[in-house]
N, C-alpha and C positions, 0 to 999 in steps of 0.2 A: 192671192198671196203665192209668195215664192216658196219654194220648197225648203222646208227646213225650218221656216217660219212658224212660229205659234199662230194658230188660226184665229181672227177675229170672228165671232157670230154676228149675224146682223138679227136685229128685231124691227119688223115692219108692223105699226100700229094702224091698223085696218079694222077698228071696231066702232068706228063713230056713224052718227045718224045720217051725215051727210045732207042736212035738210038744205044748205044754199042750193045743192045741184038737183033737188028733187024735182022743181019743173021742168028739167031737162030729161033727166033719166029714171023718174018714177021711183019706185021702191026698191031698186037695187042697191046692194052696198055701194058706195062713191068709189072704191078700187076697183070694183067692177065695170065701169062706166066704158063704154065701148070705144074704141080708138083706132078706126079705119079696119074694123073686123075682128080684133082680139081686146080682151079685158085690159084695162090699164094695167092692172096688178100682173098679170102674165108678160107684160113688156118690161114691167121693172124688175120681176124676177129673174128674168131672162138676160137683163143687161147686167144684173149683180153676178149671176152665174159667168159670164163672159168676163167680167173683172177678177174673177178668180174666188168669190165668195160662195162656201160650198155648203153651208149651214145656215139656213135661215128660219127663223121664228116668226110667224105670223101671229099677231093679237088680234083674236076676232071677236065680234058682239053681235052688233046688228046683221041680221041675216045670215048668219056664220056659214048656215047649210049651202048656201050660194055658192059662197067661196071653196068650202071644202070639197064639195061634190064636184066643182069644175076642174079644182087643181087636182084632186086625186084622180082625175083620168089623164091628164097631160104630165111629159117628161119636162120639167125647166131646165133642167141639167145642174140641180142642187138638191140636197137634201131638204124636207119641209117638215115642220114642226108646228102645232097649232097651240097656243096658249088661249084658252075659251074663258071669256069675259062671261059673267052671269049677269050683269048690269054695267051700266055706264059708269067707269071708274076714274074717268079723267086719264091724262097722258102719264101720271105718276103711278096711278094705281095700277094702268094695265103693265107699265115695266116692271112694277114691284112683283105683281102674280107672275111675270115670265121670267122671272131672274132663276127658278129652280131649273129651265130647260138649258139654261147658258151655261150652268154648272161653274167652273172656273175661269171659262174663256172672258176678254175683254168684249166687249158688246156694242156695236154701232147701231146706234137707234135711228130710224128713218121713219117719216110720216107716210102713209100710204095714199096720200093724195098728192104727192109732191114728186117733181122729176127734175134731176139736177143734170144737165146734159154732159158735165165733166165725169171723168172716172173717179168712183170714190175709193178706189182701191189706194189711192196716193194719200188721201186723209188717212186710210186705216195703217199705211205703212208709215206715216209721220208720227200718228199716237203713238205706236208701238216702240219708235226710238226715242220720243221725249218721256219726261218724268211727270207730266201734268196729270191730275185726277181724270180730267175729260179734255178733248179737243172738239171744239165747234167748228163746223165748215161754214165759211162765209162767203157772199158773193157781193160784187160791187153793182148797185143799180144806179143808173143815171135818170130815169122817169120815177116821176113819185108813186109810191106803192105803199101797201098798208101790211104791217109786218113789225118783227122783232129787229131793232138796229142796233148794234153795238159799237162801243168804242173802244179802241185796241191800243194799249202802250207796249213795247217793247215784245210782241208777239203775245201779250196774255189780253184777254178780255176783262176790261175792268168796269164795263157798265153795259146794262141791256135795258131798253126800254122799247114797248110797243107803241108805235107812232104811224102816220103817215109822213113818208119822206123819201130822201133820196140817200146814197152813200152805202156804208159797209153793214149788209143785212144778214142776217142768220137763214141758212139755207134748210134748218131743220133736222141736219145731220149732225147728230153728236156722238163721238166714240167714248166709251167710259171703261176706265178701268174696273175689274171685277171686284176690287177691294172697296171701290168708291161706292158701290152699288150697297154696301153693307151700312152706308150711312142714310141711306133713304129714309125719309119720314115714317113711322111706325104707324101708318093709315091706310084704311083702304082707299079712299077717293081722295085725290089731289094731283097739282098740276107741277110738273117738272119744271116750266117755265118760271112761275112764281112762288113755289115751295121749296125746292130744291137748289135749282141751279143759283139764284142769288147769294146763297152762303158760299157756294165753292166760288164763284167770283169774287166775293168779298174778301177771300183768303187768297186771291190771287194763283188759285189752282185749274185755271180752264185756258188752255191755249189756244189761239186762233191759226186757222189754216184757208187760205184763200182757195177757194175752187173758182176755175176758169169756166166760162161758158154761160147758159142760160138756166135760170130755176123759174120753173112752171109751177102753178097751184092750181091743179086739176079743179079744186073745189069751188072755183068760181066759173060761171058761163063764159067768162073772156080768158081764163086759164084754159078752159075745157076746149074753146076753139082752137087756142094756140098750140094744144099739145098735137092735135089731128094735122095741124101743118108741120109741126116738126117730126112727128115719128109718123112712118108710113106703114106700121103693122109689122 
């Protein structure tokens, strides 16, 4: 963030079980998967710090002790706080639990198993300038992938669907206004994608911001191989 701008805090969802990658990394939390000598989460945190994000919240659950003990021993260049899940809360439940740590700041939500090669600071700055409730970072994919695909009209997200396909795909990075988070469902366990975003999209309150570069999901064996080619530790 530039000096004088209101800071956007980051929330990284890192509490999942990581079952798809377990044959490769065993019982480690997925964000701690080794990428050429460093845990993926450390690489992600250092990238965010270089981009100017100084306050980062990590939602931890499965094997949270491994994540906290490792990060408490190193300096990634940003302030780290932990939101601890007592069980699997889903993406929405994890977000809801972490809100108190965000205070009145807008929040950039990221998945702890996803790498976007483009800088996310541009998304955050765009979000701060526009008047939308949320801003979804999108990427263009030319080869078939499984994920959340969106339809955009006049800069707004008008449709979101999970499928295998090509085109405009959600990067998983979403910036939220702090006031928008007051609208989260009053549930302990729920999904942001299916239980919260559809209403915002239906009201025309979600902007789209195109991110350049590559989107890598390290939660698949293919993505895990790719991240080790792209990031050299």
